[in-house]
C-alpha positions as CSV (number, residue, x, y, z in Angstrom):
1,X,47.1,13.7,-26.4
2,X,46.2,17.0,-24.4
3,X,46.0,14.8,-21.8
4,X,49.9,14.6,-22.6
5,X,50.7,18.4,-20.4
6,X,50.6,18.3,-16.7
7,X,48.7,21.4,-15.7
8,X,51.2,23.6,-15.5
9,X,52.4,22.6,-18.7
10,X,49.5,22.9,-19.9
11,X,49.8,27.1,-18.5
12,X,53.1,27.5,-20.1
13,X,51.9,26.5,-22.6
14,X,48.7,28.6,-22.5
15,X,50.9,32.4,-21.5
16,X,54.1,31.1,-24.1
17,X,51.0,31.5,-26.6
18,X,50.5,34.5,-25.5
19,X,53.7,35.8,-26.4
20,X,55.0,35.9,-22.7
21,X,59.0,35.4,-22.5
22,X,60.2,32.8,-20.0
23,X,61.2,35.2,-17.7
24,X,58.2,36.9,-17.6
25,X,57.0,33.3,-17.7
26,X,58.6,32.7,-14.7
27,X,57.9,35.6,-13.1
28,X,54.1,35.5,-12.8
29,X,54.1,31.3,-12.2
30,X,56.6,32.6,-9.1
31,X,59.5,29.8,-10.2
32,X,63.0,30.1,-11.8
33,X,63.5,31.0,-15.3
34,X,65.4,27.6,-15.8
35,X,62.2,25.7,-14.9
36,X,60.1,27.6,-17.2
37,X,62.8,26.3,-19.9
38,X,63.2,22.3,-18.7
39,X,58.6,23.0,-18.3
40,X,59.1,23.7,-22.1
41,X,62.0,20.9,-23.4
42,X,59.4,18.3,-21.4
43,X,56.5,19.7,-23.4
44,X,57.8,20.0,-27.0
45,X,59.4,16.3,-26.2
46,X,55.5,14.7,-25.3
47,X,54.4,16.4,-28.0
48,X,56.8,15.4,-30.2
49,X,57.6,19.5,-31.7
50,X,60.4,20.7,-32.7
51,X,59.5,25.1,-33.0
52,X,57.3,27.3,-31.8
53,X,54.2,27.4,-34.6
54,X,53.7,23.9,-33.5
55,X,53.6,24.3,-29.9
56,X,50.9,27.7,-30.9
57,X,48.3,24.8,-33.6
58,X,48.3,22.6,-30.8
59,X,47.9,25.6,-28.1
60,X,44.5,26.5,-31.2
61,X,43.7,23.2,-31.0
62,X,43.3,22.5,-28.0
63,X,42.4,25.2,-26.7
64,X,45.0,26.8,-24.6
65,X,45.0,30.3,-25.7
66,X,42.5,32.8,-27.8
67,X,42.9,33.1,-31.5
68,X,42.1,37.1,-31.2
């Protein structure tokens, strides 16, 4: 399942799982918050998930964030 996401989407999953808001992610990546929200929607659609908890589980399972 990990290959479903682009490198940018994986980066956004990592930042979301670290607790960053869309606004902060946008600043970090030099994009607009709407771009981050579009990526987030695409991530949820590609993974077939509906909640932040599901996204965090995915990130942990696929080693996109640390469990600490």
